[in-house]
N, C-alpha and C positions, 0 to 999 in steps of 0.2 A: 503493499499499500503505499501511502505517502513517506516522504522522508524528511520532512521538516514541518514545523507548525503553520498552520494557515494564518496566524496571528502577525507573522513577521511582515511589514510594510514594505514596499517597493520605495517609498520615499517618506520625508518626514510628514508630509500632508497625507493624512490616512484617506482623504477623499479619493486620492489616485490609487489607493491600495486594494479597491473593491475588484473582487473577481471579474474578468473580462467575459461578456456573454458573446460566446462564440456561436456561429451558425452550423447547423449539423452538417457533418462532412458528407461529401457526395457519396452515393452508394457505390461500392467495389463489389464486382462479382464473387461469389461465395467460394470460388477456386483460389481466392487469392492466399498465399501462403501466409503462415502465422507470423511472420516477420521476426522470429526468435534470434536467428544468427547463430554462429558457432557457440557464444557463450550460453545463450538460451537452451540450446539442444543439450549442450553439456551439462548444465544445472538440472535439466529435466532428467538426464541420465544418471546423475549423482543423487538426486532425490529419490528416483524410484529403487535404484541398485541398494541405497542405504537403508531405505525401510525394508526391503526383502532380507537384507543380511542381518538386521537388528532383530527382526521378527521371525528369523528362521527357526528358532526354538519351537515356534507355534506347530510346525510339522510333526513334533515328537508326541504331542498329546492326543489323546483320544475324545470320546464324547463325555460330557459332563452335565450334571443337573438337568435342566429342561432340553437339552439335546436328546435325552432318551425317549420321553414321551411325544415329542415333535418329530424325531427323526426315527430311532431304532423301533419303538414300539408302534410308530406310524409308518412302517415300511411299506404295507399295503396301499397307502394312499400317495406315495412318491415313486413307486416302481415303474410308472409308465408316463409317457410324455402325451400319447394319443390313445383313447379321447382324452380332452384336455380338462379332466376334474380340477386341476389346479386353478382353473379360472372361476369355478362357481362354487367352490366349498366355503367361501367367506374367510379363507385362511392365507391372506397376503398373497396374492397370486404370483407377484414377481419373485418372491422368497421360495414358494412352492416350486415354481419352475426351476429355479436354480437348484433346489434340493433334487428334483426328478431328473435334471442333467448329470448332476454328481452321482445319483444312484446308477444312472444308465452307464456312466463312464467307470464305475468302480465299486458298485454295490454299497455296503455298509463301511467300507475301508475309510477310516477318519482321515487319511492323509489327503485324499482328493477334495474333501469339504474344507480342511484347514488352508490347502493351495488356493482354492477359490477366495476364501476370505482374504488371504495374503495379497492376492493380485489386486482385488478391489481396494484394499486399503492403500496400497502403493499407488495404484491409478488415483485414487481421491487426493493423494498428496500432491501428485503432478496438477491435478486440477486446481488444488488449493494455490500453487505457484502461478498458474495461469489466470486465476481470478483475481489474486492480488497485484499480479503485473498489470491486468487490464484496468482494475481499479485506480492504479497509480497513474496510468496513463489518462484515464478519463479526467482526473483531477488537474493533471498537468494542462490538459486541453482547456480546462476552466480558468488557468493561470493561478490556481492555488498552490500548486507546488511547481519547483523547477528543477527536478532532478533529472539526471541523464537516464536514458533508456537502460544503460548498463547498471545503474545504481538501484533501478527498480527491479531488475532482475535479480540482483543479489538480495535485496531485502524479500523479495516473493519467495526465494528459495529458504530464506533464513525463517520466515513464518511457517513455511511448508514443514519444515525439519522439525520446528518446535512443536507444531500441532501433532503431527504424524508420530512422533518417537515418545509422546507422553505415555507412561506406564498404564494410565487408565484406558488406552486404546487396545490393550489385550482383551478388555471386556467386550469388544465387538470383533476382534480379529482372531483372537484364540478361542474364543467361546463361540462354537460354530453357529448356533441358532440365532445370536445376536447379530448375524449378518443382515437382518432386517434393519437394524440401526445404520449399519455402514452403507448398505444399498440405498436408503432413503436419503443419506447424507451425500452419496455419491451423485445421486440424481439431482438433488438440490443445488449442489455446486455446478453441474452442468447447465442448469437453468439460469443461474447467476451467470455464468460465462456467457452463455448465448445472449444474456440481456446487455452485459457489458460490452461485448464485441459487435453489437448490432449495427454499429456505424460502418463496420467493414465488411458486411455481407448484405445480401438482399433481405427485405422485409419477410418475405416468405419463409427463407430459410430460418430467420431469426424467430418468427412466431412458431414455425414447426418444432424448433428444438425446445423452446420454452414450454410450450403447451404439452409436448409429448414427455418432457422431463417431469413436469408437474404430475401427470398422470401415473408415470412409473414410480415417482417418489411415494405418491400415495398409495400405489399398490404394493411397495414396500413396507409401509407402516404408515397406520393412520395418523400418527403424530405429524406427518407432513401436511396436515391441513393449513398450516401456517405459512407454507411456502409462497402463495399468492402475496400475502401482506409482507413477507420479507423481500420478495422481488420489488414492491412498491417501495419499501423503505431504502432499498439500496439506489433504485433509481433516483429517487426524490434526493437523498443525501450525498451520492456520489457522482451521478451522471448530470443532473440539472441544477441541483440546489434549490429547486422550486417544486413544489406539488402542483401549481398551475401549468409550469411548462412540462412536467411530466405526463401529466393526463393530455395536453395538446399534442406533445409529439407521441407518445405511446399508449394513449388511452385505449385504443382497441386491443393492444397486446395485453394490457393488464386486464381488461374486460375479457378476454378469451381465456386467461388463467383462472381468473374468478368463475368463469362459466363453466369451465370443465369440472372445476370443484362443486358447483351448485348442481351440476348434472348427476355427479356421483352420489350427492345427497339426496337427489330426489328419487334416485333409482334404488335407494337403499343400501347401495355399496359400502358407503362409509360406516354406516351403523354396523353392517356385516363384518367389515374389517375390525371395527373396535370390538365386536365381541370375541374375536379372535385372540383377545388379551387373555381368554379364560384360563388357559394353562399357565399357572404362575406358581412356581414352587411345587410342583407335582402334586397337585390336589388342593392346595391352601388358597385360600381368599381371604379378602379383607372385609369380612361381612360386618354390616352394622355401622359401617363408616359413613357419616352424612357428609355432603359437599363442604359444609362449613368447618367439621372437624378434620377433613382431609386437608382443606386449605390451611387450617392452623398447623397442622404436622409439617407442611411443606415449608413454612417459616423456618423450622428446625433442619429440615432437609437442606435448605440453603446454606446453612452454617456447615454441614457436614460435607456437602459438595465442596465448598470453599476449601475446607481442610484437605480434602483428596487431592485438589489441584496442586497444592504446594507441599503435600506429605503422601507420597503414594502408599506408605504403609498402611494408610487408613483405609485402602480398598477391602472390600469383602464381596466374596460371590453372592452372600445373602446377609445384607444388613439387619432387615426384619425392622419392625416398629421400635425394638429396644434401643435401637442406635440413635433415636429421636428424644429419649428420655432425659439425658444430661441437661442440667439447668442452665449451661451456658449457650446451648444452641439456639434457644429463641430469641434472646436479645441480639445475639450476633448475627442471625438470619434476618432479623428485621433490619439491622443497619445495612446488611448487604443489599437488600432489596431496595431501600430508601436511597441508598447511594446510586444505585444503577438507574432508579427512576429519575434521581436529581440530575445524574449526568446526561440522560437522554433528553429530558425536558430542557435543561440549560444549553446543552448543545444546539438544541433545535430552535430555541428562542434566539440564539446569537449566530444562527446561521453557520454552524460549524460542521464539516463533514462527518466528524467522528461520533456525532449523536448516533449514528446508525449501529455503532458497536454495542453499547449498552442495550439499544432498543431490540437488536437482533438476538442478543443473548437472551433477554426477558421472552422474546417470542418463541424462541426454540424450546424454552421450558414450560411455556403455558399449559400445552396438552397433557403433559405428565404430572405437573407440579403446581396445579391451581386449584380447580374445584371439582374436577372429574376423580372420584375415587377410583385407584387402581389397586389390584391385589397387593402389590410391593410398593410401599411409600417411598422407598428409596433404592435406587438401582444405579451402580457405576456407569453402565452403558449410556445413561442419559446426558452424559457429559461428552459424549462422542462429538457432536456438532457444536455444543455450546463453548467449548474450548477454543473454537477458532476466533470469534471477536476478542477474546482475551489475548491470544497469541497475536494478532493483528496490532492491537493496542499497546502491548508491552513493547513490540519491535519498532512501532512508530515512535514511542515515547522516548526509546533508546537512540534513535536517529535524530529526534528533536534535542535531546540532551547533548549529543555530540556537535550539532550544528550551532548550539548556543554558546558553548565555551569560546574563549578568546582564541584567536587564530594560532597563537603558539602552542596552545594546550590541545588543539585538536587532534594530533596524531597520537600523543600519549593517551588522552582518553578514548580514542577510537582503539587503541591496542588493548586497554583495559576491557572495554565493552566487547571486544572479540574474544578475549580470553574468557570472560564470562559467559558468552555464547557457546564457546567450545565447551565449557564446564558443565553448562545446562544439558547440552546433548549428551556427554559422556554419562551424567547422572541419570538421564532418562533412559538411555541405552542399557544401563546396569539394571535400573528398575524393571525395564521390559524382560530383560534376561531372567531375573529373579522371578517374576510373575509367570512367565512361561514354565518355568521349571515346576511351579506349584500346579499349573494345569497339567503338566505331565505326570503328576502323581496326585490325583484328586483328593486321596485322603488329607493331603496338606492343606488343601482348601477348606475343608470341613473342620479339621484339627483347630485351624486359626479361628473359625467361627466359634466353636465350642469353648476355646481358650478364653474368648473374649467374654463371652456370655453363656455360662455353664447351663442355664436355664432355658437356653435357645432351643425350643422343640423343633422347629424345622431343621435346624443345624444338627441335632442328633439323629433325626429319622433319615436324613440324607447322607450323614455319615456311615449310618447303618446300611444303606442301600449300596454304599461302595464297598462295606465289608462283606455284604451278601454276594456281590458280583465276584469278589475275590475269594470267595470260599471261606472267610473268617466268621464262621456262624456264631462262635461264642462272643466276639466283639460285638456283631450285628445285635445279638439279642440283649446285651447289656445296655446298649444305647437305646433300643427300642423299648426297654422295661422302664429305662428313666425317662423316656418320653412319655410314655403312658402314665407315670406317676404325677408328673408335671401337668399333663392335659388329658385326663382319663377319657377315653373314648376317641381319641384322635384317630380319624379313619386310616390315614396311611400307616401310622404305627400299627394299629389293629390287624390291618390286611397283611403287613410284613411279619408280624408275629404269627398269624395264621400260616403263612407259609413256612416258617420254621417248625411249627407244630406239625405240619403235613410232612416234613422231612423227617421228624422224629417217629412218626407213626401215630400221631396223636389227632386222629381225625375228627373225634367229638368237640375236642377242644378248639381246633381251628374253626369248626362250624360255629360255636359259641361266640367265638370273637367276630366271626363275619356277620352274626345276626346282631350284634352289637352296632356294627357300621350301618346295617339297614339300608334304608332309603338314600343315605348319603353316598353310597358306593354304587347307585344302580346305573350311572353312566361311566364307570370305570370298568375297562375289560378284565384288569387283573381281579377285581372283586368277583365277577362271574367265573372267571378260570378257577381261582382258588375254591370256591364253592362247589364248582364240578370236581376237582381233585378230592375233596372232602367227602363229597356224596358218593362218589365212586368207590372210594376206600370203606365207606360203610355199606356198600352193597345197593345202594339207592341209584340204580344205573339210569332209570327213566328221568329222574330228577337231574341227574348229571348232564345228561344229553341237552336238556332244556336250558341248564346253566352254561354249556359251552355254546349253544345257539345264541343266548343272549350276548354273550362275549364277542362271538363272531360277527353279530350284528353291529357292533360297536367297531370292532376293528377286524375287517374282512381278511386283511393279509397276515394274520398272526397263525402261522403253520403249526406251531406247538399246540396251540389250542385245538386245532384241527385234529391232530393226532390224538389228543385227549378224547375229543368227541368221538372218533373212529373206535377207540378202545372202549368207551362207555356203550356205544351201539353193539359191538361185540358181546359185551358183557350181557346186553338185553337179548342176544341171540338175533339182532337184526343184521345179519352178515352182509347181504348185498348192499344195504345202505351204508355199512362200514366200510366195504370196498370202495364205493364211490367217494366218500370223504377222504380216505387215505390217498386216493388217485388224485384229488383236488389239492391236497396238501402237498404232494410230490411236485405238482406242476408250478406250485407257487414257490416252493422252497429253492432258494439260490445256493444254499450250503449243500455241497455233495453228500455229507454224512446224514443230513437231515432228510434229504431227497431219498437217500437209500434206504432210511428207515421207514418211511412212509410207504414206498414200494414193497419192501419186505412185507409190512403188515398187510397190505393190500394183496399180495401174493398168498399170505396164510388164509385169508378170507376165501379166495377162491379155492385153495387146496381143501378146507374143510367142506365147502359145497360141491367137492369133486369137480370142479371146472379146471382141469388139468392145463387145457391150452393157455388159458388166462392167467392161470397160476405161473406157468413157465414164462410167459411175456413179463409179468410183474417182477419175479425173481432176477430175471435176466437184466431188467431196467435198473434194479437194485445195485446188481454188480457192476453194471456200466457206469453207475455214479460212484460207487466204493468198491473197488476190486478186492479189498480186505475184509468185506462183510461175509463172515465165516457162516452165518445163519441163513443168508441168501443162497450162498453156495450149496449147502446141505439141501436146503428147499428145493432148489433148482434140479438137484441130481434125482432126488426122490419123485419129484412131479414128473420128470422124464421117464423114470422107471415105471410109473404107474400108468403113464400115458401109453406105454407100448402095448 
């Protein structure tokens, strides 16, 4: 952005220091090059590669937290691109399409998902560089700054690196499902860039870029509803300096941006997208929070966010409402919000371009941190885009400071500022490396949560989930029992304790726990699947079949539940139906071992019913999936012998 204060007059008479009103430049064909030059392209490469190198540790991580309900356990909803179910299920279609593409390329291998997030973040950093450069050019065109193109490029690269390398960005880059935030940010930046560069391309191209970017940003995350307002603020503050001129020159463009937003509201798409916030913390919600209570909590949240900006150790994968309870947070949060409002209003009334920075920061936080109660009152990833105005402001302030010192001191002060800048980047890179190491070992994420707040129920439950996946059943049971003592009847704790009961052969105890969950778990496929296991162990096969069917209606792609259903049907003597269910499970299974198991069970059903040709085909398919399957080999040999 700009490199010096807009308050510096060109002469002693301030009447001659007013910004020159320049006529719009003639349109240049859209094929015009970006005009970056060797330095510009070199800085773009430096920014892109630096982000990739610093965040490379993200590739070592697996899935964590909400990745499981939204990706792993929802595999049946992301395993195909056509028909485009990702467009109509109200679950952020752009994000769902990206997940479907990842699944098509590599199944549930987390490396591909992390690589996608990393490339999006590095590309967003490049867009930040371009946006800040264009913003500086626009201010120079208005006569507000007199910096060279070279200096604007260097400043833009500095902003991009400070923003992109902040450790809080791991919450959107390393945490897979939070790509919703980074995709929304990417398309928001693209819209702003299209707006700022509108004088260099034809109007149709500008309008297309802006409108399509608004739609894609909203399709990534509903919090992008503020993007049309953000575009208006940037145009007003940076491009024209006047709301009247903004509407006169680009009123139709802004109307189009608002119109596509209104169209999405009218069709119910926005409401549908907002409902997709439902899964937050694996089944937990912030029930009973009124808009007023939530708004009050966000005063404290502002203080916690400010601490995270300057102290990365304050980050957490799950803060919980407990993080908002310390007494210092409310007054500090109020002071921060009042300061931002004061800067925005003061800058606007004094016609300073920088009023857009606090205004944009407030705009970005409004959808998640105002009066609309969300399941999580505090989340690190919400700082993803909000950090950008702060980074721009800090770099602009540093440039202003250097420019204001006496001539002899300019070089020493510049050296000091450069050293501080490098120090900040090194500290940020170290913070990213440390946080990525935590994501690579999810237990560390939850150990951190529980150590800070031993009574954090969600932290205990999710640490237990990590232990269950790792086969540490004793650790899992200890945490689950602790959670149940703090919050009796917690549905997730009860369901996981039921799973442990089933593992130990305590089917009746498992069923009692699940009955406690009752209607709360009726929309959770795990609840019905666990009930099916318990009922089957108790010999209540027909009820087990019904429970499996309920689970599959919610999660059609769960292969393991279909196999359990097939076994329950077999227990009931419904062998032909069981064979069909096993065959369907095999067709859906991506893991060879699971596919082999399903086809082997199908072969057994055919064998019992004396359909040897069908049994031979099923056993052969099982061996094709897993040549080491001894049961399938033995069954195939016996079926062939009897078929003679």
